C-alpha positions as CSV (number, residue, x, y, z in Angstrom):
1,M,118.1,201.1,86.6
2,T,119.6,198.3,88.7
3,W,118.3,195.2,89.9
4,T,119.9,192.5,92.0
5,R,118.5,189.1,92.7
6,R,119.7,186.5,95.2
7,P,122.8,184.3,94.2
8,R,121.6,181.7,91.6
9,T,123.6,178.9,90.4
10,T,123.9,178.1,86.6
11,S,125.1,174.9,85.1
12,P,127.8,175.3,82.3
13,I,125.3,173.4,79.8
14,L,122.7,176.1,80.1
15,P,124.5,178.6,77.9
16,R,125.4,176.1,75.3
17,S,121.8,174.4,75.5
18,L,120.3,177.9,74.9
19,A,122.8,178.9,72.3
20,A,122.0,175.5,70.3
21,V,118.1,176.0,71.1
22,A,118.6,179.7,69.7
23,A,120.4,178.7,66.5
24,V,117.7,176.0,65.8
25,A,114.9,178.8,66.3
26,A,117.0,181.2,64.3
27,L,117.3,178.5,61.2
28,A,113.4,177.8,61.7
29,A,112.9,181.2,61.4
30,C,114.7,181.8,58.4
31,S,113.1,178.8,56.6
32,S,109.4,179.9,57.7
33,S,106.8,181.0,55.2
34,G,107.9,184.6,56.0
35,E,104.8,185.0,58.3
36,E,105.5,186.0,62.0
37,P,103.7,184.8,64.6
38,A,100.4,186.9,66.1
39,G,101.7,189.8,67.8
40,L,105.2,190.2,66.6
41,D,105.1,192.2,63.7
42,D,106.4,195.9,63.6
43,T,103.0,197.5,63.8
44,P,103.0,199.9,66.9
45,T,100.3,198.7,69.5
46,A,100.1,201.9,70.8
47,A,101.5,205.5,69.9
48,P,104.6,206.4,71.8
49,T,104.6,209.5,74.2
50,A,107.0,211.3,76.2
51,D,104.3,212.3,78.6
52,P,104.8,209.9,81.7
53,S,101.0,209.5,82.0
54,G,100.6,205.7,82.6
55,D,101.1,204.9,78.8
56,P,103.2,201.6,79.0
57,S,105.5,203.1,76.4
58,A,106.4,206.4,78.0
59,G,109.6,207.3,79.7
60,A,110.1,206.0,83.2
61,D,107.0,204.1,83.5
62,A,108.1,202.3,80.4
63,E,111.3,201.3,81.9
64,A,109.8,200.3,85.2
65,A,107.5,198.0,83.1
66,A,110.3,196.5,80.9
67,L,112.2,195.9,84.3
68,D,109.3,193.9,85.9
69,A,108.8,192.0,82.7
70,Y,112.5,191.5,82.8
71,E,112.3,190.2,86.6
72,R,109.7,188.1,85.9
73,Y,111.3,186.4,82.7
74,W,114.1,185.2,85.1
75,D,111.8,183.9,87.3
76,A,110.0,182.0,84.6
77,R,113.3,180.9,83.0
78,I,114.6,179.5,86.4
79,Q,111.5,177.7,86.9
80,S,111.7,176.2,83.4
81,V,115.3,174.8,83.9
82,N,115.2,174.0,87.8
83,G,112.0,171.4,87.2
84,P,112.4,171.4,84.3
85,D,108.8,172.8,83.5
86,T,107.8,172.4,80.2
87,S,104.5,174.3,80.3
88,P,104.4,177.8,79.1
89,E,102.5,179.4,81.8
90,A,105.3,180.7,83.8
91,F,106.5,183.1,80.6
92,A,102.8,184.1,79.7
93,G,102.6,188.1,79.6
94,V,106.4,187.9,80.1
95,A,108.1,186.9,76.8
96,T,107.0,186.8,73.2
97,E,106.2,183.4,71.7
98,S,109.8,183.0,70.2
99,T,111.4,183.5,73.3
100,I,108.9,181.3,75.0
101,A,109.3,178.2,72.5
102,L,113.1,178.4,72.9
103,H,112.9,178.0,76.7
104,L,110.3,175.4,76.4
105,Q,112.4,173.4,74.0
106,T,115.5,173.8,76.2
107,A,113.4,172.5,79.0
108,R,112.1,169.5,76.9
109,T,115.7,168.7,76.3
110,Y,116.8,168.9,80.0
111,E,113.7,166.5,80.8
112,Q,114.8,164.1,78.1
113,E,118.4,164.1,79.0
114,G,117.5,163.9,82.9
115,I,119.2,167.7,83.5
116,V,118.0,169.3,86.5
117,F,119.5,172.7,88.0
118,T,119.3,173.9,91.6
119,G,119.8,177.3,93.2
120,E,119.6,180.4,90.8
121,P,121.8,182.8,89.1
122,R,122.4,186.1,90.3
123,V,121.5,189.0,87.9
124,Y,122.7,192.5,88.6
125,D,123.8,195.6,87.1
126,T,120.7,195.6,84.9
127,T,120.1,198.8,82.6
128,V,116.8,199.3,80.6
129,S,116.8,201.4,77.3
130,I,113.5,202.4,75.6
131,D,112.9,204.2,72.4
132,G,109.5,204.1,71.9
133,E,107.7,200.8,71.6
134,R,111.1,198.9,71.2
135,G,114.2,198.5,73.6
136,T,116.8,196.6,75.4
137,V,117.8,195.2,78.6
138,T,121.0,194.2,79.8
139,S,122.6,192.8,82.7
140,C,125.3,190.7,84.3
141,V,124.5,186.9,85.3
142,D,126.7,185.2,87.8
143,D,125.9,181.5,87.3
144,S,128.2,180.2,90.0
145,A,125.2,179.1,92.4
146,W,122.9,177.6,89.7
147,V,124.2,174.0,89.5
148,A,123.1,171.4,87.0
149,T,123.2,167.4,87.5
150,Q,122.3,165.0,84.8
151,N,120.6,161.7,86.2
152,G,121.9,162.9,89.8
153,E,125.4,163.4,89.0
154,P,126.9,166.7,89.0
155,L,127.7,168.4,85.4
156,P,131.4,169.5,85.2
157,A,132.0,173.1,84.6
158,N,132.4,174.3,81.1
159,P,136.2,175.7,81.1
160,D,135.2,177.9,77.9
161,K,132.2,179.6,79.5
162,P,132.9,182.2,82.2
163,A,130.7,182.0,85.5
164,I,130.0,185.8,85.2
165,Y,129.1,187.1,81.9
166,P,126.9,190.0,80.2
167,V,123.3,189.1,78.7
168,G,121.0,191.5,76.5
169,F,117.6,191.0,75.1
170,Q,115.2,193.1,73.2
171,V,112.0,194.4,75.1
172,L,109.0,194.8,72.9
173,L,105.7,196.7,73.6
174,L,102.9,194.5,72.5
175,D,99.4,194.8,73.0
176,G,100.2,197.2,75.8
177,S,102.6,195.0,77.7
178,W,106.5,195.0,77.7
179,L,107.7,191.5,76.5
180,I,111.2,190.2,76.8
181,G,112.3,189.4,73.2
182,D,115.1,187.6,71.4
183,P,118.6,187.5,73.1
184,I,121.0,190.1,71.7
185,E,124.7,190.8,72.0
186,A,125.4,192.6,75.3
187,E,128.0,195.0,73.3
188,G,130.2,197.0,75.7
189,I,129.1,195.5,78.8
190,T,131.4,194.2,81.3
191,C,130.7,192.2,84.3
């Protein structure tokens, strides 16, 4: 499956900020009491089937539902940093609790630092792979039209980060809905 969005601009600070927030989230998860947030355990919520009968975990239906969640995830992600918007509503029904927390922390950091994005990235060459109630989604992202300013001044481009790069995420079927989970390495993907 391929999905192409209108070109969006991305500041070089976004990937660094997301990486920092992801590292903090990972460290926090490692130091937790070992209990996962509600809805994030490995217990299947529906029996997988190969019959495309409307079951959200079935074949092409699952891929289409996961792709829809991914498209809505990018809409929510853009909204969260272009505001910045620190409310979780845009991510509801789109992403797991840990992914929502990651993006809301990023938005809070941007808000505190006076960072605002304009435009949006171009997300293209999207591929969805589903195996039962889990899967992955990968795509290419062109950040060249998603531009950041800090306190009204343009932020310089990060010379160590390409404007076009691959991304990957887990997708999980939880309570009958496909949700975008944690970022993963987009191995073997070239953009």
